[in-house]
N, C-alpha and C positions, 0 to 999 in steps of 0.2 A: 577476368582482368579487370571486371565491376569493383564495385565500392567506392569506399572514400579516398580519394588521394593520399597517398601517404601511408596507407595502413600496413603496408609490407616493409616499411621502414621499422619500427619498432624491433618485429621478430627478427632482423638481421642484424641490426643494433643489439640487441641482447646477444645472439649467439658469439657477436665479434669481442663483446664484453667478458662472456664466458670462457670463450678460447685466450684472451689475454689474461684472463687473471689464471686460470690454469699453467698456461706459460710462464707468467710471472712467479706463480709458485715453487715450480719446476727447478727453476733456476736459481732464485734466492736459497734454497732448501741445502743447496750443495749437492746433491746427489746426479744433477746433472752435469756436475763438472769431477766428480770422482772419478768419470771413464778416461779423462781425458791424462796425459803424459806429465809427468811435471815439466815445469820449465827448466831447462838446462843453458844456463850462459855460454859455459863451456863448448856444446854443441854449435854455436853460431861463430865461436872462432873471435877472434880480436876484432874490436869496431872500428879500428883505424886500418885494419889490413884489407885488403881487396879479397872477394869470397874464394876466389883460384888459389890465392895465395896461404888464406888460412886451412884449403884443401890440402894443400902442399906440405905445411907447418903439421899436419895432422899424420900424412904421409910418413913425410921425414922421422916423426915420433915411434912409428910400426916398422921402419926402415924401407920404405916402400916408395921413397921421393924420386930416384930416378923412373921406375915404372911407372908412379904419376905423372910426373912430367911429361914424359914420351909421349901417353896417350892423350894428355891435356893441349899439348902442343906448347910447352910450357920449356924455353932452352935453358941448359942447366951449365955452367961454364967450372968447371970441376969441383961439382960439387955444390954451386955456389947459383943463385940467380940474380938475373938483371932486371932491377925494380927501379920503378922511378918515386920517389920521395918529394911526396907536396908537402912544401915547408909554409909557416905560419909564416906571414909577411913581415919581415924583417929580422928574421930569426936562421937566416940563411948560414952563416959562421957557426952557430949554436947546432945546427941539425947535422952541419959539415961534422963535426968534431964529435956527436954523438954516432953518427954512421961509422966513422973511422974508430972510434970504440968500441963498438961493435965488431970490430972485425969488416967492415964492409969499404972496398975500393971506389972512391969516386971516380967517374969515369968523365963526368961534364954536369956543367950546373945551365942552367938560364934563367932569370928570374927567381920564383921562388922555386923552381925544381931542381933535384938532385937527380941524376941517373947514375947509379951506382950499382956494382955485383955485389951480393953479403950472401953470408952467411945465411942458410934457410932456418938454421935455431936460432937466429940471432932478431929473426923478425919480430918477434911478440917485444921483445925486450927494446926493439929498437922506435917500435909503435908507442911504445910506454912514454915514450920522449914527448914533454910539452912542446918542442920547438916543431914535434912532426906533426901534419894535419890528416895526412891520409899516405898509403904505400900502395902502389898498387904493380900492375906489368907495364911495361911498354906498350903504346899502342901499336898495333902493325901498320906498315907502309902501306899508303895507299898509291896507286899508281892509276892517273887519269889520262 
């Protein structure tokens, strides 16, 4: 450890710069990205649907909604699902109309929330409505 103070800094710095340059070249050449799967937005589902609802919609398309719902703890009512529709403030009436047009039965509302039983297949269309902020499953009751 003799020698001049800081003498070991320069070789370390040069090594770091070399690794940085190699990493930058390999990432910007496109070769590092070739092995990644293509981005597919349909895999994630609708951005205004809860992830489990997106999975339920996909299962419905495969004819497996009842099975998926049973495994996931989602209650289906005559092939429909109970959901909470979070509404854009001031748009409750518009969202209610959109939900009923989509075949949903409104059960109750509170502030900017609607509780409805909706056909699984209508959820993406309902989520497309501008008056709808988000659609999710009801929260389970908490017992204190």
